[in-house]
C-alpha positions as CSV (number, residue, x, y, z in Angstrom):
1,X,0.0,0.0,0.0
2,X,1.3,3.5,-0.7
3,X,2.2,6.2,1.7
4,X,-0.4,8.9,2.3
5,X,0.9,12.4,3.1
6,X,-0.6,15.6,4.2
7,X,0.3,19.0,5.6
8,X,-2.8,19.0,7.8
9,X,-2.3,17.8,11.4
10,X,-6.0,17.2,11.9
11,X,-6.1,14.9,8.9
12,X,-3.0,13.1,10.2
13,X,-4.6,12.7,13.7
14,X,-7.6,11.2,12.2
15,X,-5.6,8.6,10.3
16,X,-2.7,7.8,12.7
17,X,-3.9,8.7,16.2
18,X,-4.7,5.1,17.2
19,X,-1.4,3.8,15.8
20,X,0.6,6.5,17.6
21,X,-1.2,6.0,20.9
22,X,-0.9,2.2,20.7
23,X,2.8,2.7,21.8
24,X,2.9,6.2,23.4
25,X,6.3,5.7,25.0
26,X,8.0,4.8,21.7
27,X,6.0,7.4,19.7
28,X,6.5,10.2,22.3
29,X,8.2,12.6,19.9
30,X,5.6,12.4,17.2
31,X,2.8,12.7,19.7
32,X,4.2,15.8,21.4
33,X,5.2,17.5,18.2
34,X,1.6,17.2,17.0
35,X,0.3,18.4,20.3
36,X,2.4,21.6,20.0
37,X,1.3,22.1,16.4
38,X,-2.3,22.0,17.4
39,X,-1.6,24.6,20.1
40,X,0.7,27.0,18.3
41,X,-0.2,26.4,14.6
42,X,1.9,25.3,11.7
43,X,4.6,27.8,12.3
44,X,5.5,26.4,15.8
45,X,8.8,25.0,14.7
46,X,9.7,27.0,11.7
47,X,8.5,28.8,8.6
48,X,8.0,25.7,6.4
49,X,4.7,23.8,6.3
50,X,4.7,20.7,8.5
51,X,4.7,17.3,6.8
52,X,2.9,14.2,7.9
53,X,2.5,10.7,6.5
54,X,1.3,7.2,7.3
55,X,1.8,3.8,5.9
56,X,-1.2,1.5,5.6
57,X,-0.6,-2.2,5.7
58,X,-2.3,-4.9,3.8
59,X,-5.1,-5.2,6.2
60,X,-5.9,-1.5,6.3
61,X,-4.2,-0.7,9.6
62,X,-1.6,2.1,9.9
63,X,1.7,0.5,10.7
64,X,4.1,3.4,10.3
65,X,4.2,7.2,10.4
66,X,6.3,10.2,9.7
67,X,6.4,13.8,11.0
68,X,8.6,16.6,9.8
69,X,8.6,20.3,10.7
70,X,11.1,22.0,8.4
71,X,13.9,22.8,8.8
72,X,14.1,19.9,11.2
73,X,14.8,16.3,10.4
74,X,12.3,13.7,9.2
75,X,11.0,11.9,12.3
76,X,10.1,8.2,11.8
77,X,8.4,5.6,13.9
78,X,9.5,2.0,13.4
79,X,8.6,1.1,9.9
80,X,7.9,-2.1,8.0
81,X,10.7,-3.0,5.7
82,X,8.5,-2.7,2.6
83,X,7.6,0.9,3.6
84,X,11.2,2.2,3.4
85,X,11.9,2.2,-0.4
86,X,8.7,4.1,-1.3
87,X,9.4,6.7,1.4
88,X,13.0,7.2,0.2
89,X,11.7,7.5,-3.4
90,X,9.1,10.0,-2.3
91,X,11.7,12.3,-0.5
92,X,14.5,11.8,-3.1
93,X,12.1,13.2,-5.7
94,X,10.3,15.9,-3.6
95,X,13.1,17.0,-1.3
96,X,16.6,15.8,-2.3
97,X,18.1,18.3,0.1
98,X,16.4,16.6,3.1
99,X,18.9,17.4,5.9
100,X,18.4,14.3,8.1
101,X,16.3,11.5,9.5
102,X,15.7,10.4,13.0
103,X,14.0,7.3,14.5
104,X,14.7,3.9,16.1
105,X,18.2,2.8,15.2
106,X,17.3,0.0,12.7
107,X,14.8,2.3,10.9
108,X,17.1,5.3,10.7
109,X,20.0,3.2,9.5
110,X,17.9,1.4,6.9
111,X,16.6,4.8,5.6
112,X,20.1,6.1,5.5
113,X,21.4,3.1,3.5
114,X,18.4,3.3,1.0
115,X,19.0,7.1,0.7
116,X,22.6,6.5,-0.3
117,X,21.6,4.0,-2.9
118,X,19.0,6.4,-4.3
119,X,21.0,9.7,-4.2
120,X,24.6,8.7,-3.9
121,X,24.8,10.8,-0.7
122,X,26.9,9.6,2.2
123,X,24.8,9.6,5.4
124,X,26.6,10.0,8.7
125,X,25.5,9.5,12.3
126,X,24.7,12.9,13.8
127,X,23.6,11.8,17.2
128,X,22.7,8.7,19.2
129,X,20.2,8.8,21.9
130,X,18.6,6.5,24.5
131,X,15.0,6.7,25.5
132,X,14.3,6.2,29.3
133,X,11.1,5.7,31.2
134,X,10.8,6.3,34.9
135,X,10.6,3.0,36.9
136,X,10.9,3.0,40.7
137,X,11.0,6.6,42.0
138,X,14.5,6.8,43.4
139,X,15.1,9.7,45.9
140,X,17.2,12.6,44.6
141,X,20.6,13.3,46.2
142,X,20.8,15.7,49.1
143,X,19.6,19.1,47.9
144,X,22.1,21.8,46.9
145,X,20.8,25.3,46.5
146,X,17.7,27.0,47.7
147,X,15.0,25.0,45.8
148,X,13.0,24.9,42.6
149,X,10.1,26.7,41.1
150,X,8.0,26.9,38.0
151,X,9.3,29.5,35.5
152,X,7.1,32.5,34.7
153,X,6.9,35.3,32.2
154,X,9.7,37.3,34.0
155,X,12.1,34.5,33.2
156,X,11.5,34.5,29.5
157,X,14.7,36.2,28.4
158,X,16.8,33.9,30.4
159,X,14.9,30.8,29.1
160,X,15.3,31.9,25.5
161,X,19.0,32.3,26.0
162,X,19.5,28.9,27.7
163,X,17.2,27.2,25.2
164,X,19.3,28.6,22.3
165,X,22.5,27.4,23.9
166,X,21.1,23.9,24.5
167,X,19.9,23.8,20.9
168,X,23.4,24.7,19.7
169,X,25.0,22.0,21.9
170,X,22.8,19.2,20.4
171,X,23.1,20.5,16.8
172,X,19.6,21.7,16.1
173,X,19.2,23.2,12.6
174,X,19.3,27.0,12.2
175,X,17.3,29.1,12.5
176,X,16.0,27.6,15.7
177,X,12.8,29.1,17.1
178,X,13.8,29.1,20.8
179,X,11.4,32.0,21.5
180,X,8.4,29.9,20.3
181,X,9.5,26.9,22.2
182,X,9.8,28.9,25.4
183,X,6.4,30.7,24.9
184,X,4.8,27.3,24.4
185,X,6.2,25.9,27.7
186,X,5.4,29.1,29.6
187,X,1.8,28.7,28.5
188,X,1.2,25.6,30.6
189,X,3.9,25.7,33.2
190,X,6.3,23.5,31.3
191,X,9.6,24.8,32.6
192,X,11.1,24.6,36.1
193,X,14.2,26.3,37.4
194,X,16.5,25.4,40.3
195,X,18.0,28.3,42.2
196,X,21.0,28.9,44.3
197,X,22.1,32.1,45.9
198,X,19.0,33.8,44.6
199,X,19.6,33.1,41.0
200,X,18.6,30.3,38.5
201,X,21.3,27.7,38.0
202,X,19.6,24.9,36.0
203,X,16.4,24.3,34.1
204,X,14.3,21.3,33.1
205,X,11.4,21.4,30.7
206,X,8.4,19.0,30.3
207,X,6.1,18.3,27.4
208,X,2.3,18.5,27.7
209,X,0.8,15.2,28.9
210,X,-0.2,13.2,25.9
211,X,-1.7,9.7,26.1
212,X,-0.7,9.5,29.7
213,X,3.0,10.4,29.1
214,X,5.2,13.4,29.9
215,X,8.7,13.7,28.5
216,X,11.3,15.7,30.4
217,X,13.6,17.9,28.3
218,X,15.5,19.9,27.8
219,X,17.7,19.8,30.9
220,X,20.3,22.5,30.9
221,X,22.9,23.8,33.3
222,X,25.3,26.6,32.2
223,X,28.9,25.5,32.4
224,X,29.9,27.6,35.5
225,X,27.2,25.8,37.5
226,X,27.8,22.2,36.4
227,X,29.0,19.4,38.6
228,X,27.1,20.5,41.6
229,X,24.0,18.3,41.4
230,X,21.6,21.0,40.1
231,X,20.4,19.0,37.1
232,X,19.5,16.1,39.5
233,X,17.5,18.4,41.6
234,X,15.5,20.1,38.9
235,X,14.9,16.8,37.1
236,X,13.6,15.3,40.3
237,X,11.3,18.3,40.7
238,X,9.9,17.9,37.2
239,X,9.4,14.1,37.5
240,X,7.5,14.6,40.7
241,X,5.3,17.3,39.2
242,X,4.5,15.1,36.2
243,X,3.4,12.2,38.5
244,X,1.3,14.4,40.7
245,X,-0.4,15.7,37.5
246,X,-1.5,12.1,36.7
247,X,1.2,11.0,34.1
248,X,1.4,7.2,33.9
249,X,4.8,7.4,32.1
250,X,7.6,9.9,32.6
251,X,10.2,9.8,29.8
252,X,13.4,11.4,28.8
253,X,16.1,11.1,26.1
254,X,19.9,11.2,26.8
255,X,22.8,11.6,24.5
256,X,24.5,8.2,24.3
257,X,27.9,9.9,24.1
258,X,27.3,11.5,27.5
259,X,28.1,8.8,30.1
260,X,27.5,11.3,33.0
261,X,23.9,12.0,32.1
262,X,23.1,8.4,31.4
263,X,24.4,7.4,34.8
264,X,22.6,10.3,36.5
265,X,19.2,9.5,35.2
266,X,19.5,5.8,36.1
267,X,20.3,6.8,39.6
268,X,17.1,8.8,39.6
269,X,15.1,5.7,38.7
270,X,14.9,5.9,34.9
271,X,15.3,2.7,32.9
272,X,16.3,2.2,29.3
273,X,13.5,1.7,26.7
274,X,15.5,1.7,23.4
275,X,18.0,3.5,21.3
276,X,17.3,6.1,18.6
277,X,19.6,7.6,16.0
278,X,19.7,10.8,13.9
279,X,21.4,10.4,10.5
280,X,22.7,13.4,8.6
281,X,21.9,13.0,5.0
282,X,24.8,14.9,3.4
283,X,24.3,16.0,-0.2
């Protein structure tokens, strides 16, 4: 069966909602991206029109999906093998300058290999990540600093600065709309700050609750304040708030290259779900 594509998030929801919510932990990025688009409109992530698609299997059920918000990478769920070649053909014809693809490791790698065959490009690994879910709620380490609070409108300038710096660290494409990301989070209390000495020293964001899940991120501590346990404290604060708000699953991604953060989140009770990969599709 062919891919069906659209630029209408409502049409995509009608077709792929049950599929995405059947595995809300694994599909957390697609679910939260769509939730934000419904709230902020098609320009939430950039000036280009969002792109959506779903693959319908032989029995009429949706078994794969894509979401893209230009200039960002193509976001894929796990896909059936037979869905890959038609998708690569679709994008090779419509958008040969596609900057990258992200998804479960096997899917991202298979797309990259098929893209190379179709375009002669040489895809490279841009980032490896591990998805974690909160298991047993482990206590945080002894508190350092004064405590945490939910960020408000007066914090906007600082949040935009830190959001931009975080985006640069993880290699988000430019221009990155940190202002829109911050405004979205401020609209529902989705950013918390940890303070020490009367000043913010670390932040942690949280997505809207979708299908019983909340994903923590970003977590950012400026360099002069690192190594003091502030990230542990603000992450612990956000995970507790998510559970108190009724979330059944609390999730987060880590950079596989950062052994410190992977160890930290496991100490806080997070357990691995699976690995994801971002492939850069060099021209």
